C-alpha positions in Angstrom: -69.9 0.6 15.2 -67.6 -2.4 15.9 -64.5 -2.9 13.9 -60.8 -3.3 13.9 -58.1 -1.4 15.8 -58.6 1.7 13.7 -62.4 1.9 13.7 -62.4 5.3 15.2 -59.9 6.6 12.7 -62.0 5.2 9.8 -65.2 6.8 11.3 -63.4 10.1 11.5 -62.2 9.9 7.9 -65.7 9.2 6.5 -67.4 11.8 8.8 -69.5 9.3 10.7 -70.4 11.2 13.9 -72.7 8.6 15.2 -70.1 5.9 14.9 -67.6 8.1 16.7 -70.0 8.5 19.6 -70.9 4.8 19.8 -67.2 3.7 19.6 -66.3 6.2 22.4 -69.2 5.0 24.6 -68.3 1.3 24.1 -64.7 2.0 25.0 -65.5 4.1 28.1 -68.1 1.5 29.3 -65.8 -1.5 28.7 -66.6 -4.0 31.5 -63.0 -4.7 32.3 -62.3 -1.0 32.6 -65.4 -0.4 34.8 -64.5 -3.5 37.0 -61.0 -2.2 37.7 -62.4 1.3 38.3 -64.9 -0.1 40.8 -62.0 -1.9 42.6 -60.1 1.3 42.9 -63.1 3.2 44.2 -63.6 0.5 46.8 -60.2 1.3 48.4 -60.4 2.2 52.1 -61.1 5.8 53.0 -57.8 6.2 54.7 -56.2 5.8 51.2 -58.3 8.5 49.6 -55.4 10.5 48.2 -53.9 7.4 46.6 -57.3 6.3 45.4 -57.9 9.6 43.6 -54.5 9.4 41.9 -55.0 5.9 40.8 -58.5 6.7 39.4 -57.1 9.7 37.4 -54.2 7.6 36.1 -56.5 4.7 35.1 -59.0 6.9 33.4 -56.3 8.8 31.5 -54.6 5.6 30.4 -57.9 4.1 29.3 -58.7 7.2 27.2 -55.3 7.2 25.7 -55.8 3.7 24.3 -58.6 4.9 22.2 -58.0 8.6 21.5 -54.2 8.5 21.1 -53.8 5.4 19.0 -51.8 6.1 15.9 -52.4 4.7 12.4 -49.9 4.2 9.6 -49.8 8.0 9.1 -48.9 8.3 12.7 -52.1 10.2 13.3 -54.7 10.1 16.1 -58.4 10.0 15.3 -58.6 13.8 16.1 -55.8 14.5 13.6 -57.5 12.3 11.0 -60.6 14.5 11.4 -58.6 17.6 10.7 -56.8 16.2 7.7 -60.1 15.0 6.2 -61.8 18.3 7.1 -64.6 16.6 9.1 -65.7 19.4 11.3 -68.6 17.6 12.9 -66.4 14.7 13.8 -63.9 17.0 15.3 -66.5 18.5 17.5 -67.8 15.1 18.5 -64.3 13.8 19.4 -63.7 16.8 21.6 -67.0 16.4 23.3 -66.4 12.7 24.1 -63.0 13.5 25.7 -60.4 13.2 22.9 -57.1 14.9 23.9 -55.6 17.7 21.8 -52.1 17.3 23.1 -50.5 14.7 20.8 -48.2 16.0 18.0 -48.7 15.0 14.4 -45.1 14.4 13.2 -43.8 17.2 15.4 -46.7 19.6 14.7 -49.2 20.6 17.4 -52.9 20.5 16.6 -53.0 24.3 15.8 -50.2 23.9 13.4 -51.9 20.9 11.7 -55.1 23.0 11.3 -53.1 25.9 9.8 -51.4 23.5 7.5 -54.8 22.4 6.2 -55.7 26.1 6.0 -52.7 26.7 3.8 -55.0 25.6 1.0 -57.3 28.6 0.4 -60.3 26.3 -0.3 -60.1 25.0 3.2 -59.7 28.2 5.2 -63.3 28.3 6.4 -62.9 24.8 7.8 -59.5 25.8 9.4 -61.0 28.8 11.2 -63.9 26.7 12.5 -61.6 23.9 13.6 -59.4 26.4 15.4 -62.5 27.6 17.3 -63.4 24.1 18.3 -60.0 23.1 19.7 -59.5 26.5 21.4 -62.9 26.6 23.1 -62.8 26.0 26.9 -63.8 22.6 28.0 -65.5 21.7 31.4 -63.2 19.8 33.8 -60.4 20.0 31.3 -57.2 18.2 32.0 -53.8 19.8 31.0 -53.8 17.6 27.9 -57.2 19.0 26.9 -56.0 22.5 26.7 -54.3 23.9 23.6 -51.0 25.6 24.4 -50.8 28.6 22.1 -47.1 29.0 22.6 -46.5 25.4 21.5 -44.0 25.1 18.7 -43.4 22.5 16.0 -40.1 20.6 15.3 -38.7 23.7 13.5 -39.6 25.8 16.6 -42.2 27.7 14.7 -45.2 29.2 16.5 -48.7 29.3 15.1 -48.0 32.8 14.0 -45.0 31.7 11.9 -47.4 29.5 9.9 -50.1 32.2 9.7 -47.4 34.5 8.2 -46.0 31.8 5.8 -49.4 31.0 4.4 -50.7 34.6 4.5 -53.6 33.5 6.8 -54.3 36.6 8.8 -57.9 35.5 9.7 -56.5 32.8 11.9 -54.8 35.4 14.1 -58.2 37.0 14.7 -59.6 33.6 15.8 -56.7 33.1 18.2 -57.4 36.5 19.7 -61.2 36.0 19.9 -60.7 32.8 22.1 -58.7 34.6 24.7 -55.3 33.6 23.4 -52.3 35.7 24.4 -51.2 36.3 20.8 -49.1 39.3 21.6 -46.3 37.3 23.2 -46.0 35.0 20.1 -44.7 37.8 17.9 -41.3 37.7 19.5 -40.9 33.9 19.4 -38.0 32.8 17.1 -37.8 29.7 14.9 -34.6 27.6 14.3 -33.3 30.3 11.9 -33.8 32.9 14.6 -36.7 34.5 12.7 -39.9 35.9 14.2 -43.3 35.7 12.4 -42.6 39.3 11.2 -39.5 38.1 9.4 -41.5 35.3 7.8 -44.2 37.8 6.7 -41.5 39.9 5.0 -40.0 36.9 3.3 -43.2 35.7 1.7 -44.8 39.1 1.2 -47.8 38.8 3.5 -49.0 42.4 3.9 -52.0 41.5 6.1 -49.9 39.6 8.6 -47.3 42.3 8.7 -50.0 45.0 9.4 -51.4 42.8 12.2 -47.9 42.5 13.7 -47.1 46.2 13.5 -50.4 47.0 15.2 -49.0 45.3 18.3 -46.3 46.7 20.5 -44.5 43.3 20.8 -44.9 42.9 17.0 -43.1 46.1 16.4 -40.4 45.0 18.8 -40.1 41.7 16.9 -39.6 43.6 13.6 -36.3 45.0 15.0 -35.0 41.7 16.4 -32.1 40.1 14.5 -32.2 36.5 13.1 -29.1 34.3 13.3 -27.5 36.3 10.5 -28.4 39.6 12.2 -31.1 40.4 9.7 -34.1 42.5 10.9 -37.5 42.3 9.2 -36.5 45.3 7.1 -33.4 43.5 5.7 -35.6 40.4 4.9 -38.1 42.6 3.1 -35.2 44.2 1.1 -33.7 40.8 0.1 -37.1 39.6 -1.1 -38.1 42.9 -2.9 -41.1 43.4 -0.7 -41.7 47.1 -1.2 -45.1 47.3 0.5 -43.6 45.7 3.6 -40.7 48.3 3.6 -43.2 51.1 3.5 -45.2 49.6 6.4 -42.1 49.1 8.5 -40.9 52.7 7.8 -44.3 54.1 8.9 -44.2 52.1 12.1 -40.5 52.1 12.9 -38.6 54.8 11.1 -35.5 54.0 13.2 -35.1 50.7 11.3 -33.8 52.4 8.1 -30.2 52.6 9.3 -30.1 49.3 11.2 -27.1 47.0 10.4 -27.0 43.2 10.2 -24.1 41.0 11.5 -22.1 41.9 8.4 -22.6 45.6 8.8 -25.0 45.9 5.9 -28.1 48.0 5.7 -31.3 47.0 4.0 -30.3 49.2 1.0 -27.1 47.3 0.7 -29.0 44.0 0.5 -31.5 45.5 -2.0 -28.6 46.6 -4.3 -26.8 43.2 -3.9 -30.0 41.4 -4.9 -31.1 43.7 -7.6 -34.3 44.4 -5.7 -35.5 47.5 -7.7 -38.9 48.0 -6.0 -37.3 47.7 -2.6 -34.6 50.3 -3.5 -37.4 52.7 -4.6 -39.3 52.1 -1.3 -36.0 52.7 0.6 -35.6 56.0 -1.2 -32.5 54.8 -3.0 -31.8 55.1 -6.8 -32.8 51.8 -8.4 -31.5 50.3 -11.7 -33.8 50.5 -14.6 -34.6 46.9 -15.6 -37.6 44.9 -16.8 -39.2 42.8 -14.0 -39.1 39.1 -14.8 -42.7 37.9 -14.4 -42.1 34.4 -15.6 -43.2 31.7 -13.3 -41.9 28.3 -12.2 -43.2 25.4 -14.2 -44.4 22.2 -12.4 -44.6 19.1 -14.5 -46.4 15.9 -13.6 -48.4 13.1 -15.1 -51.1 10.9 -13.6 -49.4 7.7 -14.9 -46.6 8.3 -12.4 -49.2 7.5 -9.7 -49.9 4.2 -11.4 -46.4 3.0 -10.9 -47.2 0.6 -8.0 -44.6 -0.8 -5.7 -47.1 -2.8 -3.7 -50.8 -3.7 -4.0 -52.5 -0.3 -4.5 -55.0 -1.2 -1.8 -52.2 -1.3 0.8 -51.3 2.3 0.4 -54.8 3.5 1.2 -55.7 0.9 3.9 -55.3 2.1 7.5 -53.0 0.0 9.6 -50.7 -1.2 6.8 -47.3 -0.3 8.3 -45.0 -2.2 6.0 -45.6 -0.6 2.6 -42.5 0.2 0.6 -41.2 3.8 1.3 -41.3 4.6 -2.4 -45.0 4.4 -3.1 -47.8 6.4 -4.8 -48.6 8.5 -1.7 -45.3 10.4 -2.2 -46.9 12.3 -5.1 -50.3 12.5 -3.4 -48.9 14.7 -0.6 -47.4 17.0 -3.2 -50.0 17.2 -6.0 -53.4 16.2 -4.5 -56.0 18.8 -5.5 -57.5 18.9 -2.0 -54.4 18.8 0.2 -51.2 18.7 -1.9 -48.5 21.0 -0.5 -47.8 22.5 -3.9 -51.3 23.9 -3.9 -50.6 25.9 -0.8 -51.1 29.7 -0.6 -47.3 30.2 -0.3 -46.9 29.0 -3.9 -50.2 30.2 -5.2 -49.8 32.5 -8.2 -46.2 31.6 -8.7 -46.6 28.3 -10.5 -47.6 27.1 -13.9 -48.8 23.6 -14.3 -48.3 21.3 -17.3 -48.8 17.7 -18.0 -45.6 15.9 -19.0 -45.2 14.1 -22.3 -43.6 10.7 -22.9 -39.8 10.7 -23.6 -38.8 9.7 -27.1 -36.9 6.5 -27.3 -33.9 8.2 -29.0 -33.5 10.5 -26.0 -33.5 7.6 -23.6 -31.0 5.5 -25.7 -28.4 8.3 -25.6 -28.0 7.3 -22.0 -29.1 3.7 -21.6 -28.3 0.5 -23.5 -31.1 -0.8 -25.7 -30.8 -4.3 -24.1 -31.6 -2.8 -20.6 -34.5 -0.6 -21.8 -35.9 -3.5 -23.8 -35.7 -5.8 -20.8 -37.6 -3.4 -18.6 -40.3 -2.9 -21.2 -40.8 -6.6 -21.7 -40.9 -7.3 -18.0 -43.6 -4.8 -17.4 -45.7 -6.0 -20.4 -46.0 -9.3 -18.6 -47.7 -7.7 -15.6 -51.2 -6.4 -15.1 -51.6 -2.8 -14.3 -51.8 -3.5 -10.5 -49.8 -6.7 -10.5 -46.4 -6.4 -8.7 -43.1 -7.8 -10.0 -39.7 -7.7 -8.3 -36.6 -6.4 -10.0 -34.6 -7.1 -6.9 -35.1 -7.1 -3.1 -35.4 -3.3 -3.1 -37.3 -2.4 -6.2 -40.8 -3.5 -7.2 -42.6 -2.6 -10.4 -46.1 -3.0 -11.9 -47.6 -3.2 -15.4 -47.4 0.6 -16.1 -44.0 1.2 -14.4 -42.1 1.4 -17.7 -44.5 3.9 -19.1 -44.3 5.9 -15.8 -40.5 6.0 -16.2 -40.8 7.2 -19.8 -43.1 10.0 -18.7 -40.8 10.9 -15.8 -37.8 11.2 -18.2 -40.0 13.0 -20.6 -40.9 15.6 -18.0 -37.3 16.6 -17.7 -37.0 17.1 -21.4 -40.2 19.1 -21.4 -38.9 21.3 -18.6 -35.7 21.9 -20.6 -37.7 22.9 -23.6 -39.6 25.4 -21.5 -36.6 27.0 -19.7 -34.4 27.1 -22.8 -37.2 28.7 -24.8 -37.5 31.4 -22.1 -41.2 30.5 -21.3 -40.4 29.8 -17.7 -37.7 30.9 -15.3 -37.1 27.4 -13.9 -39.0 24.1 -13.5 -39.7 21.3 -11.0 -40.7 17.8 -12.2 -42.9 16.1 -9.6 -42.6 12.6 -11.0 -41.7 9.0 -10.1 -40.1 6.5 -10.3 -36.8 8.3 -9.3 -33.7 7.8 -11.4 -30.4 8.6 -10.0 -29.4 5.0 -9.2 -30.1 3.8 -12.7 -26.9 3.4 -14.8 -26.5 2.8 -18.5 -27.3 -0.9 -18.0 -29.5 -0.5 -14.9 -27.9 -1.7 -11.7 -24.5 -0.1 -10.8 -22.0 -2.1 -8.8 -18.9 -1.1 -6.9 -16.1 -2.6 -4.9 -18.1 -2.5 -1.6 -21.2 -4.0 -3.3 -20.4 -6.2 -6.3 -24.1 -7.0 -6.7 -25.7 -3.6 -6.5 -29.5 -2.9 -6.7 -31.9 -0.7 -8.6 -32.6 1.5 -5.5 -36.2 2.2 -6.7 -34.9 3.7 -10.0 -35.6 2.6 -13.6 -34.3 5.4 -15.9 -31.8 8.1 -15.2 -34.0 11.1 -15.5 -31.4 13.8 -14.9 -28.8 12.2 -17.2 -31.5 11.8 -20.0 -32.3 15.5 -19.6 -28.7 16.6 -19.7 -28.1 14.5 -22.8 -31.2 16.0 -24.4 -30.1 19.5 -23.6 -26.6 19.0 -25.0 -28.0 17.4 -28.2 -31.1 19.5 -28.9 -30.1 23.0 -27.7 -26.4 23.0 -28.9 -27.3 25.8 -31.3 -29.2 27.8 -28.7 -26.3 28.3 -26.3 -26.4 25.1 -24.2 -22.9 23.6 -24.2 -22.1 22.9 -20.6 -24.5 21.1 -18.3 -24.1 20.6 -14.5 -26.0 17.9 -12.6 -26.3 18.6 -8.9 -27.5 15.8 -6.6 -28.5 16.5 -3.0 -30.2 13.2 -2.2 -28.8 11.5 0.9 -27.7 8.5 -1.3 -24.9 8.8 -3.8 -26.3 9.3 -7.3 -24.2 6.4 -8.6 -26.4 5.8 -11.6 -26.1 9.3 -12.8 -22.4 9.2 -12.2 -22.1 6.0 -14.2 -23.9 7.6 -17.1 -21.5 10.6 -17.0 -18.5 8.2 -16.9 -19.9 6.4 -19.9 -19.3 9.6 -22.0 -15.8 8.1 -22.6 -15.2 4.7 -24.2 -14.9 2.0 -21.5 -14.8 -1.7 -21.2 -17.5 -3.6 -19.4 -16.6 -7.0 -17.9 -19.0 -9.7 -16.9 -18.5 -13.3 -15.9 -20.1 -16.6 -15.2 -19.0 -20.0 -14.0 -18.7 -22.8 -16.5 -17.7 -26.4 -16.1 -14.1 -26.5 -14.7 -13.5 -22.8 -15.3 -14.7 -19.2 -14.9 -15.5 -17.2 -18.0 -15.0 -13.4 -18.2 -16.5 -11.5 -21.0 -15.4 -8.0 -22.1 -17.4 -5.6 -24.2 -16.8 -2.0 -25.2 -19.3 0.6 -23.8 -19.7 4.2 -25.0 -22.7 6.4 -24.9 -21.9 9.9 -26.3 -24.6 12.5 -25.9 -23.3 14.8 -28.7 -19.6 14.5 -29.5 -16.1 13.6 -28.3 -16.1 16.6 -26.0 -19.1 15.5 -23.9 -16.9 14.6 -20.9 -15.4 18.1 -20.8 -18.8 19.8 -20.9 -20.7 17.9 -18.2 -20.2 18.2 -14.4 -21.7 15.9 -11.9 -21.6 16.8 -8.1 -23.1 15.0 -5.2 -22.9 15.4 -1.4 -24.3 12.3 0.4 -23.9 9.9 3.3 -21.0 7.5 3.0 -19.8 4.9 5.4 -21.3 2.2 7.5 -25.0 2.0 8.5 -24.3 4.3 11.5 -22.7 7.6 10.8 -19.4 8.3 12.5 -17.9 4.9 12.3 -14.7 4.0 10.3 -15.9 4.0 6.7 -13.5 1.2 5.8 -15.7 -1.8 5.2 -13.0 -4.1 6.6 -12.5 -2.1 9.8 -14.4 -3.0 13.0 -17.3 -3.2 13.5 -18.0 -5.3 10.4 -21.5 -4.1 9.6 -23.1 -3.2 6.3 -22.4 -0.1 4.3 -24.9 2.7 3.8 -26.5 2.4 0.4 -25.2 2.4 -2.3 -21.8 1.7 -0.6 -20.1 4.1 -3.0 -19.3 7.8 -3.3 -16.1 8.3 -1.3 -14.6 11.7 -1.5 -13.3 12.5 -5.0 -12.5 15.5 -7.1 -11.7 18.2 -4.6 -9.1 19.3 -2.1 -6.5 16.7 -1.3 -8.6 13.9 -2.6 -8.2 12.3 -6.0 -8.9 14.6 -9.0 -10.2 13.7 -12.4 -7.3 13.3 -14.7 -6.9 15.0 -18.1 -9.6 13.8 -20.4 -11.7 12.4 -17.6 -15.3 13.3 -16.7 -15.7 16.2 -14.2 -17.0 14.6 -11.0 -17.2 15.8 -7.4 -18.2 13.4 -4.7 -18.4 14.4 -1.0 -19.1 11.4 1.1 -20.2 12.7 4.5 -19.6 10.3 7.4 -21.7 12.2 10.0 -25.2 13.5 10.8 -24.2 17.2 10.9 -26.3 19.4 8.7 -23.8 22.2 9.4 -21.0 20.1 7.9 -23.3 19.4 4.9 -23.8 23.2 4.3 -20.1 23.8 4.8 -19.2 21.1 2.2 -21.5 22.8 -0.4 -19.9 26.1 0.2 -16.3 24.8 0.2 -16.3 22.1 -2.5 -19.3 22.2 -4.8 -20.8 25.7 -5.2 -17.4 27.4 -6.2 -16.6 24.5 -8.6 -20.0 24.8 -10.3 -19.6 28.6 -10.6 -16.2 28.1 -12.1 -17.5 25.5 -14.5 -20.0 28.1 -15.6 -22.8 25.8 -16.9 -25.4 26.8 -19.5 -28.0 24.7 -17.7 -28.3 23.3 -14.2 -30.2 20.1 -13.5 -30.9 19.2 -9.9 -31.5 15.7 -8.7 -33.7 16.8 -5.8 -33.9 14.1 -3.1 -35.3 15.0 0.3 -34.3 11.8 2.3 -31.4 13.6 4.0 -34.1 15.2 6.3 -33.4 14.4 10.0 -36.9 12.8 10.3 -36.6 10.5 7.3 -36.0 6.9 8.5 -34.3 5.8 5.4 -31.1 7.9 5.9 -30.0 6.0 9.0 -29.0 9.2 10.7 -26.9 10.7 7.9 -26.8 14.5 7.3 -30.1 15.4 9.2 -31.0 18.3 7.0 -34.0 20.6 7.7 -36.4 22.4 5.4 -34.6 25.7 5.5 -31.4 23.9 4.4 -33.1 22.9 1.2 -34.4 26.4 0.8 -30.9 27.8 1.3 -29.2 25.4 -1.1 -31.8 25.8 -3.8 -31.5 29.6 -3.7 -27.6 29.3 -4.0 -28.0 27.2 -7.1 -30.5 29.7 -8.5 -27.9 32.4 -8.0 -25.4 30.4 -9.9 -27.9 29.8 -12.7 -28.6 33.6 -12.8 -24.9 34.3 -13.1 -23.9 31.6 -15.6 -27.0 30.2 -17.5 -29.6 33.0 -17.7 -31.4 31.4 -14.9 -32.0 28.1 -16.7 -32.5 25.5 -14.0 -34.5 22.2 -13.9 -35.2 20.2 -10.8 -36.4 16.6 -10.8 -37.7 14.7 -7.8 -35.6 11.8 -6.5 -35.9 10.5 -2.9 -37.7 11.7 0.2 -40.0 9.2 2.1 -41.2 10.7 5.4 -44.7 11.4 4.2 -46.6 10.6 7.5 -48.7 13.6 8.4 -49.4 14.5 4.7 -49.3 18.3 4.3 -47.3 18.8 7.5 -44.9 15.8 6.8 -41.2 16.5 6.6 -41.2 15.5 2.9 -44.1 17.8 1.9 -42.5 20.7 3.8 -39.1 20.1 2.3 -40.4 20.0 -1.2 -42.4 23.2 -0.5 -39.3 24.9 0.7 -37.4 23.8 -2.4 -40.0 25.0 -4.9 -40.5 28.2 -2.8 -36.8 29.0 -3.3 -37.3 28.6 -7.1 -40.3 31.0 -7.1 -39.1 33.5 -4.5 -35.6 34.1 -5.8 -34.9 37.3 -7.8 -33.6 36.8 -11.3 -31.0 39.5 -10.5 -29.5 37.6 -7.6 -26.1 36.2 -8.4 -23.7 33.9 -6.7 -20.9 35.6 -4.9 -17.9 33.7 -3.4 -17.3 36.5 -0.9 -20.8 36.2 0.5 -20.3 32.4 0.8 -17.0 32.9 2.7 -18.6 35.3 5.2 -21.6 33.0 5.7 -19.2 30.1 6.3 -17.3 32.1 8.9 -20.4 33.3 10.6 -22.0 29.8 10.8 -18.8 28.3 12.3 -18.8 31.1 14.9 -22.4 30.3 15.7 -21.6 26.7 16.0 -18.7 27.3 18.4 -21.1 29.4 20.5 -23.6 26.5 20.4 -21.0 24.0 21.5 -20.0 26.1 24.5 -23.6 26.7 25.4 -24.5 23.0 25.2 -21.5 22.1 27.3 -22.5 24.7 29.9 -26.0 23.4 30.1 -24.8 19.8 30.4 -22.5 20.8 33.3 -25.5 22.6 35.0 -27.6 19.4 34.5 -24.8 17.2 36.0 -24.4 19.6 38.9 -28.2 19.6 39.5 -28.2 15.8 39.5 -25.5 15.8 42.2 -27.7 18.1 44.3 -30.3 15.3 44.4 -33.3 16.5 42.4 -32.4 20.0 41.3 -31.9 18.8 37.7 -35.5 17.7 37.0 -36.8 21.0 38.3 -34.3 22.9 36.1 -35.3 20.8 33.1 -39.0 21.5 33.8 -38.4 25.2 34.1 -36.4 25.1 30.9 -39.2 23.3 29.0 -41.7 25.9 30.3 -39.3 28.7 29.1 -39.1 27.1 25.6 -42.9 27.0 25.3 -43.3 30.6 26.4 -40.5 31.9 24.3 -38.5 33.2 27.3 -35.4 31.3 26.4 -32.0 32.7 27.2 -29.1 32.8 24.8 -27.4 29.7 26.2 -30.6 27.7 25.7 -31.1 29.0 22.2 -27.5 28.1 21.2 -27.7 24.7 22.8 -30.7 24.0 20.7 -28.7 24.9 17.6 -26.0 22.4 18.7 -28.6 19.7 19.2 -30.2 20.5 15.9 -26.9 20.1 13.9 -26.2 16.7 15.4 -24.5 17.4 18.7 -26.9 16.1 21.4 -27.3 17.7 24.8 -28.6 16.4 28.2 -30.4 13.1 28.2 -30.1 12.7 24.4 -26.3 12.6 24.8 -26.5 9.5 26.9 -29.1 7.9 24.7 -27.1 8.6 21.6 -23.9 7.4 23.2 -25.5 4.1 24.0 -26.9 3.8 20.6 -23.8 4.6 18.5 -21.1 2.5 20.1 -17.6 2.7 18.7 -16.9 -1.0 18.6 -13.3 -0.6 17.6 -12.5 1.5 20.6 -14.5 -0.9 22.8 -12.7 -3.9 21.4 -9.3 -2.2 22.0 -10.3 -1.4 25.6 -11.4 -5.0 26.3 -8.1 -6.3 24.9 -6.1 -3.9 27.0 -8.0 -4.9 30.1 -7.4 -8.6 29.3 -3.7 -8.0 28.8 -3.5 -6.1 32.1 -5.3 -8.9 33.9 -2.9 -11.5 32.4 0.1 -9.3 33.4 -1.1 -9.1 37.0 -1.7 -12.9 37.1 1.8 -13.5 35.8 3.3 -11.2 38.5 1.3 -13.0 41.2 2.6 -16.4 40.1 6.1 -15.0 40.0 5.9 -13.6 43.5 4.4 -16.9 44.9 7.4 -18.8 43.7 9.7 -16.8 46.0 9.8 -17.0 49.8 6.5 -16.1 51.5 6.4 -12.7 53.2 6.2 -12.5 57.0 2.8 -11.8 58.6 -0.7 -13.2 58.2 -2.2 -13.9 54.8 -4.9 -11.5 53.5 -7.8 -11.6 51.0 -7.0 -8.3 49.4 -7.3 -8.4 45.6 
């Protein structure tokens, strides 16, 4: 049973109960631990109280070293047992004293179990695992007790997840173990939605029935979310007729309820074309044929054979320095056992198809042959698992070129499907990503004259757009919009769009006694001379230095590196530079902050109206999820959350419904926070994106008036949040002045959060914190982390000048007659 630092994790993964027990016994009977324990126990009797405290602390710390050690997935052994569905190991770990308190990437143990249970094949395990962790334990410490009111990083209770995954049986297990489930119905997540709202959004009849059988569940159905929507409004938006009937039977008074905009559920049903909901509401409904087409998911196994490091490293526990772009990104999405796209929320809404290889002619509409040929020759020199370096960022292996060809081919296949009408829309779960790959590979700019590949080989979105323009020009596809919401500017895609007009490419080298500059024409038409008029590229991304909020001028203080790819300043909207006549249509919004609310506002103000006005015949999304606030690679920029991706995707679907008969294709780009697997921020973000593709109504259409109201409402909420955050900060400061009142207030506030009894000020302060405006201790921590060096430099210079002025005045006064009276030492 001996082994390395992660022996217990490995034993949990393989289901070795005996090894778990032996390792735990060896650790708890460690001679050094027992010796120190004996020393503490030998303390004098008059120090009995101190002795007991020391013993408890020493025992707790010793247990933590074993049971709370985290592996490369940031998981404890107990969490590994859950993810690998090792029920006997889970029982053994609980018996030997493993704590259940640690979070798995922001998710409590109950949420992790329900995440595993989102796959229907694992529901029996999930129910048994819930029973294990909820069972009372003798001599239990506070960390050994599951807190039912605990929430994840999106402030979702366990009932929110039960509703999202239509997992009503889990609620019965919670009740059977003495849990106070009733109070959980009224808890709200970051969107202000209760589990009843969630059940109405995803159409979970069983969970809704369970909620309405409870008095507090019925009260929760009438509570408004942040937009003032009750559960009835949500059911009407999502055409959940069965839910409407259940709500009417339990709460007839809901029928006339108004949201923050003064709309009834019937108003929302009419606006969204929800025919079944209108009928359930007793309203006349338009006669139309229901669109039963599904969302297509395309993938290919070769995309998981594009290795960016030794393949053994991505499966070996304890390897903390693997590249962020690695094969496990697709595993958390597509794995048959635990891929998030196999979850119950998406079950029955997806069709699956294996991608085909792109034709070379389709690739060469976008990329130069010399670049494609170089890539292919380089990979042919490598073995399948041998790693080669394109640059410091990007590694490839023997099958990387083929993986890139299949990734590009998946977009073409998706376009075939949506343009033929076989599917409503499509998502391509492929790698390597492509939005940094220009016509000749690396794209440079003024701030980075060298550039890098940025993990990308072929521009998948641009290849798909060129394919659609060329192949479907007689089937009504003339205009194509490419929308990029990755946190990094899609400089490669933009370069491909700019290359729709003839340009001159310059390159140079140093020769003896001179520098040589070479110029060559470059032009890659996709169809004809009007390409640039019929293609729109739009991107909102982080732009500036490697800490958001600093002066984005690379030559201004502090002189630190730029956020990759150092390009993408504001262009093409408002008072910023516009594309001239005969120039490609490009909109770049370079966001120099970490505010997700600013990100949403920019989409509403600058991009969505422009895309609707452009009226594309096809929308292609470069879907990168590295703007998530938990993703390490974004350096703090944007800080989006899962429901932001859901919201944006649904807006783009509405534009596609209005302009392009719903034709929309999404292709995976970035997103690297995969720790925690099915509960990882990346997995949850992709699930939200694909759910928005599947759950949207084909009759929903983009409306600028709706967007304007939403913008006004969010700004009003944000102002309330700022006021609430300032108020709480003042209260905390006042408590600190009172000598200890602040910690007590903070403790009571934390307890209120867990129980759900949080007042309006606390809720709104959380919204301010969530959108990038820290409160309380976080404000001080953030202030010390993000120093405005320019302001600091100016302050130091001013202080130095003042000191010199006083010194000069002192010298001047000493040269005159000395004043009467004794000398002093006053400074």
